[in-house]
A tleap script that builds the chain and sets N, CA, C and O, in Angstrom:
source leaprc.protein.ff14SB
mol = sequence {
  NMET ILE LYS CYS PRO PHE CYS HIE THR PRO
  HIE VAL ASP ASN THR LEU PHE CYS SER GLU
  CYS GLY THR TYR LEU LEU GLU ASP ASP LYS
  ARG GLY THR ASP PRO LEU GLY THR GLY GLU
  ILE GLY TRP VAL GLY ASP SER THR GLU ASP
  SER ASP ALA GLN SER ARG PHE GLN GLY THR
  GLY PRO LEU SER ILE ARG LEU ASN ILE GLY
  GLU HIE LYS ARG GLU VAL GLU VAL SER LEU
  ASN LYS ALA ILE HIE MET GLY ARG LEU ASP
  PRO ALA SER ASP VAL PHE PRO GLU CILE
}
set mol.1.N position { -39.293 -42.833 -29.866 }
set mol.1.CA position { -38.003 -43.266 -29.362 }
set mol.1.C position { -37.111 -42.041 -29.154 }
set mol.1.O position { -37.177 -41.064 -29.901 }
set mol.2.N position { -36.279 -42.125 -28.119 }
set mol.2.CA position { -35.278 -41.088 -27.884 }
set mol.2.C position { -33.907 -41.743 -27.912 }
set mol.2.O position { -33.777 -42.947 -27.694 }
set mol.3.N position { -32.897 -40.945 -28.179 }
set mol.3.CA position { -31.535 -41.465 -28.277 }
set mol.3.C position { -30.674 -40.774 -27.231 }
set mol.3.O position { -30.749 -39.556 -27.066 }
set mol.4.N position { -29.858 -41.545 -26.527 }
set mol.4.CA position { -28.959 -40.988 -25.521 }
set mol.4.C position { -27.985 -40.022 -26.201 }
set mol.4.O position { -27.353 -40.388 -27.192 }
set mol.5.N position { -27.853 -38.794 -25.684 }
set mol.5.CA position { -26.937 -37.834 -26.304 }
set mol.5.C position { -25.467 -38.199 -26.113 }
set mol.5.O position { -24.602 -37.683 -26.821 }
set mol.6.N position { -25.183 -39.078 -25.168 }
set mol.6.CA position { -23.791 -39.433 -24.890 }
set mol.6.C position { -23.341 -40.669 -25.672 }
set mol.6.O position { -22.336 -40.627 -26.382 }
set mol.7.N position { -24.103 -41.791 -25.537 }
set mol.7.CA position { -23.673 -43.047 -26.174 }
set mol.7.C position { -24.551 -43.450 -27.355 }
set mol.7.O position { -24.271 -44.445 -28.025 }
set mol.8.N position { -25.618 -42.680 -27.616 }
set mol.8.CA position { -26.511 -42.877 -28.762 }
set mol.8.C position { -27.318 -44.172 -28.709 }
set mol.8.O position { -27.748 -44.668 -29.750 }
set mol.9.N position { -27.530 -44.725 -27.528 }
set mol.9.CA position { -28.370 -45.910 -27.370 }
set mol.9.C position { -29.836 -45.491 -27.465 }
set mol.9.O position { -30.236 -44.527 -26.811 }
set mol.10.N position { -30.648 -46.193 -28.265 }
set mol.10.CA position { -32.070 -45.831 -28.354 }
set mol.10.C position { -32.851 -46.321 -27.134 }
set mol.10.O position { -32.576 -47.394 -26.597 }
set mol.11.N position { -33.830 -45.519 -26.705 }
set mol.11.CA position { -34.689 -45.854 -25.561 }
set mol.11.C position { -36.118 -45.437 -25.881 }
set mol.11.O position { -36.342 -44.576 -26.732 }
set mol.12.N position { -37.085 -46.048 -25.198 }
set mol.12.CA position { -38.476 -45.642 -25.375 }
set mol.12.C position { -38.663 -44.249 -24.781 }
set mol.12.O position { -37.898 -43.824 -23.915 }
set mol.13.N position { -39.680 -43.550 -25.252 }
set mol.13.CA position { -39.968 -42.201 -24.758 }
set mol.13.C position { -40.164 -42.199 -23.247 }
set mol.13.O position { -40.643 -43.176 -22.671 }
set mol.14.N position { -39.791 -41.104 -22.618 }
set mol.14.CA position { -39.917 -40.864 -21.175 }
set mol.14.C position { -39.004 -41.733 -20.315 }
set mol.14.O position { -39.228 -41.842 -19.109 }
set mol.15.N position { -37.984 -42.353 -20.902 }
set mol.15.CA position { -36.983 -43.066 -20.113 }
set mol.15.C position { -36.142 -42.025 -19.391 }
set mol.15.O position { -35.690 -41.061 -20.010 }
set mol.16.N position { -35.925 -42.204 -18.087 }
set mol.16.CA position { -35.196 -41.204 -17.306 }
set mol.16.C position { -33.691 -41.264 -17.508 }
set mol.16.O position { -33.048 -40.236 -17.721 }
set mol.17.N position { -33.118 -42.482 -17.440 }
set mol.17.CA position { -31.670 -42.638 -17.510 }
set mol.17.C position { -31.310 -43.668 -18.566 }
set mol.17.O position { -32.041 -44.636 -18.775 }
set mol.18.N position { -30.189 -43.459 -19.228 }
set mol.18.CA position { -29.690 -44.415 -20.209 }
set mol.18.C position { -29.242 -45.680 -19.496 }
set mol.18.O position { -28.503 -45.614 -18.513 }
set mol.19.N position { -29.682 -46.826 -19.983 }
set mol.19.CA position { -29.315 -48.095 -19.353 }
set mol.19.C position { -27.872 -48.487 -19.646 }
set mol.19.O position { -27.328 -49.369 -18.982 }
set mol.20.N position { -27.250 -47.853 -20.618 }
set mol.20.CA position { -25.869 -48.173 -20.965 }
set mol.20.C position { -24.855 -47.306 -20.232 }
set mol.20.O position { -23.868 -47.815 -19.700 }
set mol.21.N position { -25.096 -45.982 -20.204 }
set mol.21.CA position { -24.080 -45.088 -19.626 }
set mol.21.C position { -24.572 -44.287 -18.426 }
set mol.21.O position { -23.765 -43.656 -17.742 }
set mol.22.N position { -25.892 -44.298 -18.150 }
set mol.22.CA position { -26.418 -43.617 -16.976 }
set mol.22.C position { -26.735 -42.145 -17.167 }
set mol.22.O position { -27.091 -41.469 -16.202 }
set mol.23.N position { -26.617 -41.629 -18.383 }
set mol.23.CA position { -26.901 -40.222 -18.651 }
set mol.23.C position { -28.382 -39.925 -18.432 }
set mol.23.O position { -29.240 -40.724 -18.805 }
set mol.24.N position { -28.680 -38.772 -17.827 }
set mol.24.CA position { -30.061 -38.332 -17.633 }
set mol.24.C position { -30.625 -37.948 -18.994 }
set mol.24.O position { -30.045 -37.114 -19.688 }
set mol.25.N position { -31.752 -38.545 -19.387 }
set mol.25.CA position { -32.260 -38.390 -20.741 }
set mol.25.C position { -33.299 -37.296 -20.930 }
set mol.25.O position { -33.544 -36.889 -22.066 }
set mol.26.N position { -33.914 -36.809 -19.876 }
set mol.26.CA position { -34.951 -35.789 -20.022 }
set mol.26.C position { -34.340 -34.400 -19.889 }
set mol.26.O position { -34.623 -33.682 -18.930 }
set mol.27.N position { -33.508 -34.024 -20.844 }
set mol.27.CA position { -32.782 -32.757 -20.771 }
set mol.27.C position { -33.704 -31.552 -20.787 }
set mol.27.O position { -33.345 -30.501 -20.256 }
set mol.28.N position { -34.890 -31.675 -21.386 }
set mol.28.CA position { -35.825 -30.554 -21.414 }
set mol.28.C position { -36.311 -30.206 -20.024 }
set mol.28.O position { -36.769 -29.089 -19.782 }
set mol.29.N position { -36.215 -31.156 -19.109 }
set mol.29.CA position { -36.704 -30.977 -17.744 }
set mol.29.C position { -35.809 -30.029 -16.945 }
set mol.29.O position { -36.294 -29.334 -16.053 }
set mol.30.N position { -34.507 -29.991 -17.252 }
set mol.30.CA position { -33.529 -29.117 -16.592 }
set mol.30.C position { -33.597 -29.196 -15.070 }
set mol.30.O position { -33.582 -28.173 -14.386 }
set mol.31.N position { -33.671 -30.394 -14.556 }
set mol.31.CA position { -33.694 -30.556 -13.104 }
set mol.31.C position { -32.289 -30.401 -12.558 }
set mol.31.O position { -31.320 -30.870 -13.154 }
set mol.32.N position { -32.194 -29.745 -11.431 }
set mol.32.CA position { -30.908 -29.571 -10.777 }
set mol.32.C position { -30.949 -30.165 -9.389 }
set mol.32.O position { -32.012 -30.520 -8.880 }
set mol.33.N position { -29.813 -30.266 -8.797 }
set mol.33.CA position { -29.716 -30.777 -7.437 }
set mol.33.C position { -29.349 -29.622 -6.524 }
set mol.33.O position { -28.409 -28.878 -6.801 }
set mol.34.N position { -30.086 -29.473 -5.440 }
set mol.34.CA position { -29.767 -28.432 -4.477 }
set mol.34.C position { -28.455 -28.764 -3.785 }
set mol.34.O position { -28.200 -29.929 -3.481 }
set mol.35.N position { -27.615 -27.762 -3.530 }
set mol.35.CA position { -26.360 -28.037 -2.825 }
set mol.35.C position { -26.629 -28.529 -1.407 }
set mol.35.O position { -27.576 -28.090 -0.755 }
set mol.36.N position { -25.799 -29.429 -0.946 }
set mol.36.CA position { -25.918 -29.992 0.392 }
set mol.36.C position { -25.062 -29.167 1.337 }
set mol.36.O position { -23.860 -29.016 1.119 }
set mol.37.N position { -25.673 -28.634 2.384 }
set mol.37.CA position { -24.934 -27.851 3.367 }
set mol.37.C position { -24.008 -28.738 4.187 }
set mol.37.O position { -24.307 -29.911 4.411 }
set mol.38.N position { -22.886 -28.185 4.635 }
set mol.38.CA position { -21.931 -28.996 5.393 }
set mol.38.C position { -22.510 -29.477 6.708 }
set mol.38.O position { -22.060 -30.494 7.235 }
set mol.39.N position { -23.501 -28.774 7.258 }
set mol.39.CA position { -24.139 -29.217 8.494 }
set mol.39.C position { -25.015 -30.440 8.294 }
set mol.39.O position { -25.366 -31.115 9.261 }
set mol.40.N position { -25.375 -30.736 7.040 }
set mol.40.CA position { -26.237 -31.875 6.741 }
set mol.40.C position { -25.457 -33.139 6.409 }
set mol.40.O position { -26.052 -34.205 6.253 }
set mol.41.N position { -24.150 -33.041 6.300 }
set mol.41.CA position { -23.339 -34.198 5.938 }
set mol.41.C position { -23.183 -35.095 7.152 }
set mol.41.O position { -22.825 -34.627 8.233 }
set mol.42.N position { -23.451 -36.380 6.979 }
set mol.42.CA position { -23.322 -37.336 8.080 }
set mol.42.C position { -21.903 -37.870 8.161 }
set mol.42.O position { -21.595 -38.907 7.573 }
set mol.43.N position { -21.040 -37.173 8.882 }
set mol.43.CA position { -19.651 -37.605 9.014 }
set mol.43.C position { -19.592 -38.863 9.857 }
set mol.43.O position { -20.347 -39.005 10.819 }
set mol.44.N position { -18.717 -39.758 9.511 }
set mol.44.CA position { -18.580 -41.028 10.213 }
set mol.44.C position { -17.346 -40.974 11.091 }
set mol.44.O position { -16.286 -40.523 10.658 }
set mol.45.N position { -17.484 -41.431 12.313 }
set mol.45.CA position { -16.340 -41.521 13.211 }
set mol.45.C position { -16.151 -40.271 14.041 }
set mol.45.O position { -16.706 -39.212 13.747 }
set mol.46.N position { -15.369 -40.416 15.065 }
set mol.46.CA position { -15.045 -39.322 15.970 }
set mol.46.C position { -13.817 -38.603 15.419 }
set mol.46.O position { -12.905 -39.255 14.910 }
set mol.47.N position { -13.775 -37.298 15.508 }
set mol.47.CA position { -12.656 -36.545 14.940 }
set mol.47.C position { -11.332 -36.907 15.607 }
set mol.47.O position { -10.289 -36.857 14.954 }
set mol.48.N position { -11.345 -37.272 16.898 }
set mol.48.CA position { -10.098 -37.680 17.548 }
set mol.48.C position { -9.636 -39.025 16.998 }
set mol.48.O position { -8.438 -39.251 16.831 }
set mol.49.N position { -10.588 -39.919 16.715 }
set mol.49.CA position { -10.228 -41.202 16.099 }
set mol.49.C position { -9.608 -40.964 14.733 }
set mol.49.O position { -8.591 -41.568 14.391 }
set mol.50.N position { -10.221 -40.085 13.954 }
set mol.50.CA position { -9.748 -39.822 12.606 }
set mol.50.C position { -8.341 -39.248 12.601 }
set mol.50.O position { -7.521 -39.649 11.775 }
set mol.51.N position { -8.040 -38.320 13.501 }
set mol.51.CA position { -6.704 -37.733 13.522 }
set mol.51.C position { -5.669 -38.761 13.965 }
set mol.51.O position { -4.544 -38.753 13.465 }
set mol.52.N position { -6.030 -39.653 14.900 }
set mol.52.CA position { -5.110 -40.718 15.309 }
set mol.52.C position { -4.829 -41.659 14.148 }
set mol.52.O position { -3.682 -42.037 13.912 }
set mol.53.N position { -5.873 -42.033 13.427 }
set mol.53.CA position { -5.712 -42.944 12.296 }
set mol.53.C position { -4.882 -42.292 11.200 }
set mol.53.O position { -4.055 -42.950 10.569 }
set mol.54.N position { -5.097 -41.011 10.973 }
set mol.54.CA position { -4.363 -40.318 9.928 }
set mol.54.C position { -2.873 -40.272 10.244 }
set mol.54.O position { -2.051 -40.520 9.362 }
set mol.55.N position { -2.513 -39.962 11.479 }
set mol.55.CA position { -1.099 -39.895 11.827 }
set mol.55.C position { -0.467 -41.282 11.831 }
set mol.55.O position { 0.717 -41.426 11.527 }
set mol.56.N position { -1.244 -42.296 12.171 }
set mol.56.CA position { -0.732 -43.657 12.237 }
set mol.56.C position { -0.425 -44.213 10.846 }
set mol.56.O position { 0.543 -44.954 10.673 }
set mol.57.N position { -1.253 -43.853 9.846 }
set mol.57.CA position { -1.103 -44.444 8.524 }
set mol.57.C position { -0.521 -43.491 7.485 }
set mol.57.O position { -0.391 -43.861 6.318 }
set mol.58.N position { -0.181 -42.305 7.874 }
set mol.58.CA position { 0.307 -41.324 6.920 }
set mol.58.C position { 1.641 -41.767 6.329 }
set mol.58.O position { 2.570 -42.121 7.056 }
set mol.59.N position { 1.723 -41.743 4.996 }
set mol.59.CA position { 2.963 -42.061 4.314 }
set mol.59.C position { 3.262 -43.539 4.182 }
set mol.59.O position { 4.389 -43.894 3.837 }
set mol.60.N position { 2.294 -44.428 4.444 }
set mol.60.CA position { 2.566 -45.859 4.355 }
set mol.60.C position { 2.186 -46.443 3.005 }
set mol.60.O position { 2.303 -47.654 2.819 }
set mol.61.N position { 1.739 -45.638 2.064 }
set mol.61.CA position { 1.359 -46.141 0.747 }
set mol.61.C position { 0.210 -45.340 0.180 }
set mol.61.O position { -0.190 -44.323 0.747 }
set mol.62.N position { -0.325 -45.801 -0.946 }
set mol.62.CA position { -1.431 -45.062 -1.561 }
set mol.62.C position { -2.695 -45.129 -0.711 }
set mol.62.O position { -2.927 -46.103 0.004 }
set mol.63.N position { -3.504 -44.082 -0.801 }
set mol.63.CA position { -4.777 -44.078 -0.097 }
set mol.63.C position { -5.670 -45.174 -0.653 }
set mol.63.O position { -5.580 -45.523 -1.830 }
set mol.64.N position { -6.519 -45.706 0.187 }
set mol.64.CA position { -7.443 -46.737 -0.266 }
set mol.64.C position { -8.769 -46.564 0.450 }
set mol.64.O position { -8.873 -45.849 1.446 }
set mol.65.N position { -9.768 -47.228 -0.075 }
set mol.65.CA position { -11.091 -47.203 0.531 }
set mol.65.C position { -11.530 -48.648 0.753 }
set mol.65.O position { -11.291 -49.517 -0.086 }
set mol.66.N position { -12.162 -48.888 1.872 }
set mol.66.CA position { -12.626 -50.236 2.204 }
set mol.66.C position { -14.141 -50.259 2.071 }
set mol.66.O position { -14.837 -49.455 2.690 }
set mol.67.N position { -14.651 -51.187 1.258 }
set mol.67.CA position { -16.083 -51.308 1.007 }
set mol.67.C position { -16.616 -52.572 1.661 }
set mol.67.O position { -16.007 -53.636 1.544 }
set mol.68.N position { -17.745 -52.465 2.346 }
set mol.68.CA position { -18.448 -53.629 2.880 }
set mol.68.C position { -19.675 -53.827 2.010 }
set mol.68.O position { -20.581 -52.994 2.008 }
set mol.69.N position { -19.707 -54.931 1.267 }
set mol.69.CA position { -20.715 -55.131 0.234 }
set mol.69.C position { -21.725 -56.192 0.649 }
set mol.69.O position { -21.364 -57.284 1.088 }
set mol.70.N position { -22.998 -55.844 0.499 }
set mol.70.CA position { -24.085 -56.796 0.713 }
set mol.70.C position { -24.356 -57.074 2.167 }
set mol.70.O position { -23.698 -56.547 3.065 }
set mol.71.N position { -25.352 -57.927 2.376 }
set mol.71.CA position { -25.763 -58.247 3.741 }
set mol.71.C position { -24.733 -59.098 4.474 }
set mol.71.O position { -24.721 -59.134 5.705 }
set mol.72.N position { -23.866 -59.785 3.725 }
set mol.72.CA position { -22.817 -60.594 4.361 }
set mol.72.C position { -21.554 -59.785 4.617 }
set mol.72.O position { -20.568 -60.310 5.133 }
set mol.73.N position { -21.585 -58.500 4.253 }
set mol.73.CA position { -20.489 -57.553 4.496 }
set mol.73.C position { -19.158 -58.042 3.915 }
set mol.73.O position { -18.124 -58.002 4.581 }
set mol.74.N position { -19.206 -58.508 2.656 }
set mol.74.CA position { -17.967 -58.898 1.979 }
set mol.74.C position { -17.090 -57.657 1.888 }
set mol.74.O position { -17.536 -56.617 1.405 }
set mol.75.N position { -15.854 -57.757 2.344 }
set mol.75.CA position { -14.969 -56.605 2.427 }
set mol.75.C position { -14.018 -56.572 1.236 }
set mol.75.O position { -13.343 -57.553 0.925 }
set mol.76.N position { -13.984 -55.411 0.578 }
set mol.76.CA position { -13.098 -55.197 -0.558 }
set mol.76.C position { -12.339 -53.908 -0.306 }
set mol.76.O position { -12.945 -52.880 0.000 }
set mol.77.N position { -11.023 -53.950 -0.430 }
set mol.77.CA position { -10.215 -52.746 -0.274 }
set mol.77.C position { -9.674 -52.354 -1.639 }
set mol.77.O position { -9.088 -53.175 -2.345 }
set mol.78.N position { -9.876 -51.091 -2.005 }
set mol.78.CA position { -9.518 -50.607 -3.330 }
set mol.78.C position { -8.568 -49.431 -3.187 }
set mol.78.O position { -8.830 -48.502 -2.423 }
set mol.79.N position { -7.471 -49.472 -3.919 }
set mol.79.CA position { -6.510 -48.377 -3.912 }
set mol.79.C position { -7.083 -47.197 -4.689 }
set mol.79.O position { -7.734 -47.379 -5.717 }
set mol.80.N position { -6.837 -45.985 -4.192 }
set mol.80.CA position { -7.368 -44.788 -4.838 }
set mol.80.C position { -6.355 -44.122 -5.765 }
set mol.80.O position { -6.537 -42.967 -6.150 }
set mol.81.N position { -5.298 -44.833 -6.123 }
set mol.81.CA position { -4.302 -44.239 -7.008 }
set mol.81.C position { -4.584 -44.523 -8.484 }
set mol.81.O position { -3.790 -44.143 -9.345 }
set mol.82.N position { -5.713 -45.191 -8.790 }
set mol.82.CA position { -6.115 -45.429 -10.174 }
set mol.82.C position { -7.635 -45.479 -10.247 }
set mol.82.O position { -8.311 -45.685 -9.240 }
set mol.83.N position { -8.155 -45.289 -11.440 }
set mol.83.CA position { -9.609 -45.330 -11.640 }
set mol.83.C position { -10.097 -46.764 -11.519 }
set mol.83.O position { -9.439 -47.695 -11.983 }
set mol.84.N position { -11.251 -46.936 -10.894 }
set mol.84.CA position { -11.874 -48.256 -10.812 }
set mol.84.C position { -13.284 -48.150 -11.383 }
set mol.84.O position { -13.889 -47.078 -11.380 }
set mol.85.N position { -13.785 -49.252 -11.862 }
set mol.85.CA position { -15.135 -49.298 -12.413 }
set mol.85.C position { -15.998 -50.149 -11.501 }
set mol.85.O position { -15.670 -51.297 -11.200 }
set mol.86.N position { -17.118 -49.560 -11.062 }
set mol.86.CA position { -18.056 -50.271 -10.201 }
set mol.86.C position { -19.335 -50.499 -10.992 }
set mol.86.O position { -19.785 -49.616 -11.722 }
set mol.87.N position { -19.912 -51.671 -10.850 }
set mol.87.CA position { -21.155 -51.949 -11.553 }
set mol.87.C position { -21.372 -53.430 -11.696 }
set mol.87.O position { -20.737 -54.236 -11.015 }
set mol.88.N position { -22.271 -53.783 -12.584 }
set mol.88.CA position { -22.569 -55.199 -12.770 }
set mol.88.C position { -21.844 -55.739 -13.995 }
set mol.88.O position { -21.598 -55.015 -14.960 }
set mol.89.N position { -21.512 -57.004 -13.939 }
set mol.89.CA position { -20.828 -57.704 -15.011 }
set mol.89.C position { -21.776 -57.861 -16.195 }
set mol.89.O position { -22.924 -58.269 -16.016 }
set mol.90.N position { -21.315 -57.546 -17.393 }
set mol.90.CA position { -22.119 -57.700 -18.600 }
set mol.90.C position { -21.209 -58.119 -19.750 }
set mol.90.O position { -20.781 -57.281 -20.544 }
set mol.91.N position { -20.911 -59.432 -19.842 }
set mol.91.CA position { -20.004 -59.902 -20.893 }
set mol.91.C position { -20.505 -59.603 -22.307 }
set mol.91.O position { -19.698 -59.408 -23.215 }
set mol.92.N position { -21.823 -59.563 -22.503 }
set mol.92.CA position { -22.367 -59.287 -23.837 }
set mol.92.C position { -21.963 -57.904 -24.325 }
set mol.92.O position { -21.774 -57.703 -25.524 }
set mol.93.N position { -21.830 -56.961 -23.423 }
set mol.93.CA position { -21.430 -55.595 -23.783 }
set mol.93.C position { -19.960 -55.332 -23.495 }
set mol.93.O position { -19.499 -54.196 -23.606 }
set mol.94.N position { -19.224 -56.370 -23.129 }
set mol.94.CA position { -17.800 -56.261 -22.810 }
set mol.94.C position { -17.557 -55.324 -21.627 }
set mol.94.O position { -16.632 -54.512 -21.646 }
set mol.95.N position { -18.404 -55.446 -20.590 }
set mol.95.CA position { -18.277 -54.649 -19.376 }
set mol.95.C position { -17.846 -55.580 -18.248 }
set mol.95.O position { -18.582 -56.489 -17.864 }
set mol.96.N position { -16.647 -55.342 -17.724 }
set mol.96.CA position { -16.099 -56.169 -16.657 }
set mol.96.C position { -15.582 -55.265 -15.537 }
set mol.96.O position { -14.381 -55.004 -15.463 }
set mol.97.N position { -16.472 -54.788 -14.668 }
set mol.97.CA position { -16.037 -53.882 -13.598 }
set mol.97.C position { -15.204 -54.601 -12.543 }
set mol.97.O position { -15.339 -55.808 -12.342 }
set mol.98.N position { -14.341 -53.838 -11.872 }
set mol.98.CA position { -13.535 -54.409 -10.799 }
set mol.98.C position { -14.395 -54.774 -9.596 }
set mol.98.O position { -14.127 -55.762 -8.913 }
set mol.99.N position { -15.419 -53.982 -9.341 }
set mol.99.CA position { -16.301 -54.221 -8.189 }
set mol.99.C position { -17.721 -54.293 -8.687 }
set mol.99.O position { -18.643 -54.488 -7.895 }
savepdb mol mol.pdb
quit
């Protein structure tokens, strides 16, 4: 058995991620992520559209992000002026995410 170094949840050997907090458990592996070059980023939208939208909505309130969730594209708009928790509902562990 191994224990998560962050939340101390026990897991069977060779578990990659903690099921409670998401911490990477194979620290001896020392895997890193290669940096992503700016040319590889898939920007969405046309830059002229973006500048028009920015000037149109600038100063009208807190920034927000709009999420389209699932195959039915349920739309949720979340303000970015506070922390939000995304994940699955787990009443047994007292986890109640906003999204």
